[in-house]
C-alpha positions in Angstrom: 85.9 36.0 145.0 84.6 34.6 141.7 83.3 31.5 140.3 85.1 29.1 137.8 86.3 31.0 134.8 84.3 28.6 132.8 81.0 29.4 134.4 78.0 29.9 132.2 74.7 31.4 133.4 71.6 29.3 133.3 70.2 28.5 130.0 66.8 29.9 129.1 64.0 27.3 129.6 61.0 27.5 127.4 57.5 26.7 128.5 57.2 24.0 125.8 59.9 21.9 127.5 57.5 21.2 130.4 55.5 18.8 128.1 58.6 16.6 127.8 58.8 16.0 131.5 57.6 12.6 132.6 56.0 12.1 135.9 58.7 9.6 137.2 61.2 12.4 137.0 59.2 14.7 139.2 60.3 15.4 142.8 58.4 13.5 145.3 57.2 16.3 147.5 57.3 20.0 148.0 59.8 19.7 150.9 62.2 17.6 148.9 65.3 19.7 148.7 67.1 19.7 145.3 70.6 21.3 145.7 72.1 23.0 142.7 74.3 21.0 140.6 72.6 17.7 141.2 71.2 15.6 138.4 68.5 17.3 136.5 69.1 20.7 137.9 70.3 23.3 135.4 73.8 24.5 135.9 74.8 27.9 136.4 72.9 28.3 139.7 75.1 28.5 142.8 73.9 26.7 146.2 73.4 30.2 147.7 70.8 30.9 145.0 68.9 27.6 145.0 65.2 27.3 144.9 65.0 26.2 148.6 67.1 29.1 149.7 64.9 31.8 147.9 61.6 30.2 149.1 62.9 29.9 152.7 64.0 33.5 152.8 67.8 32.8 152.9 68.5 35.3 150.1 69.0 39.1 149.7 67.7 41.4 147.2 67.2 41.1 144.3 66.9 37.4 144.8 64.2 37.2 147.5 60.8 35.4 147.3 59.1 38.9 146.7 61.7 39.4 143.8 60.8 35.8 142.5 57.0 36.6 142.8 57.4 39.8 140.8 59.4 38.1 138.1 56.8 35.6 137.7 54.0 38.3 137.6 55.4 40.8 135.3 58.0 38.9 133.2 57.0 35.2 132.9 53.2 35.7 133.7 52.9 32.5 135.7 52.6 33.5 139.2 50.0 31.2 139.9 52.4 28.3 140.2 54.4 30.0 143.0 51.1 31.2 144.8 49.7 27.8 144.7 53.0 26.3 146.0 53.1 28.7 149.0 49.7 28.1 149.8 50.1 24.3 149.7 53.0 24.5 152.1 51.1 26.5 154.5 48.1 24.2 154.2 50.3 21.3 155.0 51.6 22.9 157.9 48.2 23.9 159.3 46.6 20.3 158.6 49.5 18.7 160.4 48.8 21.1 163.6 45.1 20.0 163.6 43.9 17.6 166.5 43.9 13.9 165.7 40.1 13.9 166.0 39.9 16.4 163.0 42.7 14.9 161.0 40.9 11.6 161.0 37.9 13.0 159.3 40.0 13.6 156.1 41.7 10.3 155.4 45.0 10.2 153.3 44.5 9.9 149.6 46.8 7.0 148.5 47.7 5.8 144.9 45.6 2.6 145.6 42.5 4.8 146.0 43.4 6.7 142.8 43.7 3.4 140.8 40.4 2.2 142.2 38.6 5.5 141.0 40.3 5.1 137.6 39.3 1.2 137.2 35.7 2.3 138.4 35.6 4.9 135.6 36.8 2.5 133.0 34.2 -0.1 134.1 31.3 2.5 134.0 32.0 4.4 130.8 28.5 5.6 130.4 27.8 8.7 132.4 24.8 10.8 132.8 24.3 13.4 130.2 24.8 16.9 131.3 22.4 19.7 130.7 22.8 23.3 131.1 21.0 25.1 133.9 18.8 26.9 131.5 17.5 23.7 130.1 17.0 22.1 133.5 14.8 25.1 134.5 12.9 24.8 131.2 11.9 21.2 131.6 11.4 21.5 135.4 8.2 19.7 136.4 7.7 17.9 133.0 8.3 14.3 132.2 11.4 15.5 130.5 13.2 17.1 133.4 16.8 15.8 134.1 17.8 14.2 137.2 18.5 16.4 140.0 22.1 17.9 140.3 24.4 15.3 141.8 26.4 18.0 143.9 24.9 18.3 147.3 24.0 22.0 148.2 25.5 22.9 151.6 22.4 24.7 152.5 19.9 21.9 152.0 21.7 19.4 154.2 20.1 19.3 157.6 23.4 17.5 159.2 25.8 20.0 157.7 28.3 21.5 160.1 30.3 24.5 159.2 33.7 23.7 157.8 36.4 24.4 160.3 39.2 26.8 159.6 41.6 27.4 162.6 42.7 30.9 163.4 46.5 31.4 163.8 47.1 31.5 167.5 49.9 33.8 167.2 47.8 36.4 165.5 49.7 36.3 162.2 47.8 36.1 158.8 48.3 33.1 156.8 48.7 33.0 153.2 44.9 33.0 152.7 44.3 36.8 152.9 42.2 37.5 155.8 40.2 40.3 154.1 37.8 37.6 152.7 37.1 35.6 155.9 34.3 36.3 158.6 35.1 38.1 161.7 35.2 34.8 163.7 38.0 33.7 161.4 36.0 30.2 160.8 34.0 30.9 157.8 34.0 32.9 154.5 32.1 36.0 154.3 28.5 35.3 152.8 29.2 37.6 149.7 32.2 35.4 148.8 31.1 32.1 150.1 28.2 31.4 147.8 30.2 32.5 144.7 33.1 30.1 145.4 30.8 27.3 146.3 28.9 27.7 143.1 32.2 27.6 141.0 33.6 24.6 142.9 30.3 22.8 142.4 30.4 23.5 138.7 34.0 22.2 138.6 32.8 18.9 140.3 29.8 18.5 138.1 32.0 19.2 134.9 34.3 16.3 136.2 31.3 14.1 136.8 32.2 13.9 140.6 29.8 13.6 143.4 30.8 15.8 146.3 30.2 13.9 149.6 27.3 15.2 151.8 29.4 14.5 154.8 31.1 18.0 155.0 32.6 18.2 158.4 36.1 17.6 157.0 38.4 20.4 158.0 39.1 23.1 155.7 36.3 22.1 153.3 35.4 25.8 152.5 39.0 26.7 151.9 39.4 23.9 149.4 36.4 25.0 147.6 38.0 28.3 147.2 41.2 26.6 146.1 39.1 24.8 143.4 37.4 27.9 142.2 40.6 30.0 142.1 43.3 27.4 140.8 41.5 24.3 139.4 38.2 25.2 137.7 38.1 26.2 134.0 38.3 30.0 133.5 39.3 30.6 137.1 41.4 33.6 137.9 44.7 31.9 138.5 44.0 28.6 136.7 47.0 26.2 136.8 48.2 24.6 133.5 47.0 21.3 134.2 46.0 18.6 131.8 42.3 17.4 131.7 43.5 14.0 133.2 45.3 15.8 136.2 42.4 18.0 136.8 40.1 15.2 136.8 41.9 13.0 139.2 42.5 16.1 141.5 38.8 16.7 141.7 38.0 13.1 142.3 40.4 13.2 145.3 39.1 16.2 146.7 35.7 15.0 146.6 36.7 12.5 149.0 39.1 14.2 151.3 40.7 17.4 152.2 44.1 15.8 153.2 47.1 17.4 151.6 47.7 14.1 149.9 45.0 14.9 147.5 47.1 17.4 146.0 50.2 15.0 145.5 50.2 14.8 141.7 49.4 18.2 141.0 52.0 19.8 143.5 54.6 17.6 141.8 53.8 19.2 138.5 53.7 22.7 139.9 57.0 22.1 141.8 58.7 20.7 138.7 57.8 23.9 136.7 59.0 26.1 139.5 62.4 24.3 140.1 63.3 23.5 136.5 61.7 26.3 134.5 60.8 29.4 136.6 63.7 29.3 138.9 66.5 29.1 136.2 65.0 31.8 134.1 64.6 33.9 137.1 68.3 33.7 138.0 69.3 34.3 134.3 67.1 37.4 134.3 68.4 38.6 137.6 71.9 38.7 136.3 71.0 41.4 134.1 71.8 44.7 136.0 70.4 47.1 133.5 67.2 47.5 131.9 66.7 46.8 128.2 67.5 50.5 126.9 70.5 50.6 129.0 71.7 47.2 127.7 71.0 48.2 124.1 73.1 51.5 124.7 75.9 49.5 126.2 76.0 47.3 123.1 76.0 50.3 121.0 79.1 51.6 122.9 80.6 48.3 122.5 80.2 48.4 118.8 81.6 52.1 118.7 84.6 51.1 120.6 85.4 48.2 118.2 85.0 50.5 115.3 87.1 53.2 116.9 89.9 50.5 117.3 89.5 49.4 113.7 89.8 53.1 112.5 92.8 53.7 114.6 94.5 50.5 113.4 93.9 51.0 109.8 95.0 54.8 109.8 98.3 54.0 111.7 98.9 51.2 109.3 98.4 53.4 106.2 100.8 56.0 107.9 104.4 56.1 108.0 104.4 55.7 111.6 106.2 52.5 113.2 104.5 49.2 113.7 104.7 49.6 117.5 102.2 52.5 117.3 99.6 50.0 115.9 99.3 48.6 119.5 97.6 51.7 120.7 94.5 50.6 118.7 94.1 47.8 121.2 92.7 50.2 123.7 89.6 50.8 121.5 89.4 46.8 121.1 89.6 45.9 124.6 87.1 48.3 125.9 84.6 47.8 122.9 84.8 43.9 122.9 84.5 43.6 126.6 81.6 46.0 126.8 79.9 44.1 124.2 80.4 40.7 125.6 79.1 41.9 129.1 76.1 43.5 127.3 75.4 40.5 125.3 74.9 38.7 128.6 72.6 41.6 130.0 75.2 43.6 132.0 76.4 47.0 132.0 80.0 47.3 132.8 79.6 50.8 134.3 76.8 49.6 136.6 78.9 46.5 137.6 81.9 48.7 138.6 79.7 50.2 141.4 77.8 46.8 141.9 74.6 48.5 141.1 71.6 47.5 139.3 68.6 49.5 137.6 65.3 49.6 139.7 62.7 47.6 138.0 59.7 49.6 136.3 57.3 48.4 139.2 59.8 49.6 141.8 60.4 53.1 140.3 57.1 54.5 141.1 56.6 53.1 144.6 54.5 55.5 146.7 56.8 58.3 148.1 54.6 58.4 151.2 55.8 54.9 152.2 58.8 54.5 154.6 60.1 51.9 152.1 59.6 49.9 148.9 58.7 46.9 150.9 55.8 48.8 152.6 54.2 49.5 149.2 54.8 46.0 148.0 53.1 44.4 151.0 49.9 46.2 150.1 49.6 44.1 146.9 47.8 40.8 146.8 50.4 38.7 144.9 51.1 36.7 148.2 47.4 36.2 148.8 46.8 32.8 147.8 43.1 33.3 147.5 43.3 36.8 145.8 42.3 38.0 142.6 43.9 37.6 139.1 47.5 38.5 138.5 46.7 41.0 135.8 48.8 44.2 136.3 47.9 46.4 133.2 45.8 48.7 135.4 48.5 49.3 137.8 49.8 53.0 137.9 53.3 52.4 137.1 52.6 50.9 133.8 51.3 54.1 131.9 53.8 56.2 133.8 56.9 54.1 132.7 55.4 54.1 128.9 55.4 58.0 129.0 59.0 58.0 130.4 61.5 59.2 127.5 64.3 57.0 126.3 67.0 59.1 127.9 65.5 58.7 131.4 65.2 54.9 130.9 68.8 54.7 130.1 69.7 56.7 133.1 67.1 55.2 135.5 67.7 55.3 139.3 70.1 52.5 140.6 70.3 50.6 143.8 73.2 48.5 145.4 73.1 44.8 144.9 72.8 43.1 148.3 72.9 39.4 147.4 76.8 38.5 147.6 76.3 35.3 145.3 74.8 37.4 142.5 77.8 39.9 142.8 80.1 37.1 142.5 78.4 35.8 139.4 78.4 39.3 137.9 82.2 39.5 138.8 83.0 36.3 137.0 81.0 37.3 133.9 83.0 40.5 133.8 86.3 38.8 134.2 85.2 36.4 131.2 84.5 39.4 129.2 87.8 41.3 129.8 89.8 38.0 129.3 87.9 37.5 126.0 88.6 40.9 124.9 92.3 40.7 125.7 92.7 37.6 123.6 90.5 38.8 120.7 92.3 42.2 120.7 95.8 40.6 120.7 94.9 38.6 117.7 93.4 41.6 115.7 96.3 43.9 116.6 98.7 41.1 115.7 97.2 41.0 112.4 97.6 44.6 111.7 101.2 44.6 113.0 102.1 42.0 110.3 101.1 44.3 107.5 104.0 46.6 106.2 103.7 50.4 106.3 101.4 52.0 103.8 103.5 55.4 103.7 100.5 57.2 102.3 101.3 60.1 104.6 
């Protein structure tokens, strides 16, 4: 089974196109399903490979959520969007499962409250001048000492109650990454706690926001870590937010820990995932060979075309009958079909077996592990509060660079498990063969029209 013969793979979406998106066009929430083929969704993505199917685990390799994450880390270098999206989905679920007595401590953040904050900022444009910590220490105890920091320190509040972070009852770890949490599962380890609180406090101070001293709201410590990881300037996984979006988010988080505080930011992140990262991921996944193999396939295609031309010219210049010139079509068909498929990132030899090359980061999985998935689960890419997404120090990078060109062309292969992806590749192969037959017929017809050369 193949798709329509006029099928075209998704067009590449550049990061610059994100700036042209207006807020009114963005999806309303993270759970708003956008089916492929609907208005605003790039064409070339079948429903079986939709964004929602991939995120919910309804696809097979190489189109799983893990493969999507690896693409964003190693190819597009924007994994923080998916990491934040997955955390928000998990956070919304956990917040909804809280008792009503705890949920009421964090009221919903509405547009009316956001507009009121904006009007208050416009009516009071004069803000206290910020000074660096070094300057504050230098003038401490003098008449020139700046006013005390507006951010209330947790430790100095006698009415402070430790933020509550429920432990999953079924024993499973959430996307928070359990290694950084205390033994009781309720608070951060002290070595990490002060660091993230300091970064969050600096972010609030930079946005001229006063953090409420009433800190019994649920998940307040977790929100501080999210601010330090995704929102503050220079953070490990800083989201690509405008200064206006960042300030609005921090004002909302200073008031509540309700998931609605992230409403505008999650719309921006989800829009980028659905309309930029997802189409680019599907386009990249269609390629079944690595770059050296695809370049080699293009060379074979050009060689086949040149061979067909030489055969047609030699037969035309000879005393052989015109019918013999049709033999040159063999070289034209093979060469043109191979070139068209390679131009779309496919190797026809790999496609004949429905195989694909292993990605460089998959090639050097630990041989002691029972499977590649066991190796991948050791990585912190799905840890929403983990370290940066840098991979330059991973062992496979140096090993793959030392790999010679021949070995790269003949890298290990694996069967493509996703049926929808195989159908897309079948369609592209049929398009390549059909196009090569048409072009070969035209070229051979031109040579057949010439009279005999009779040179030999």
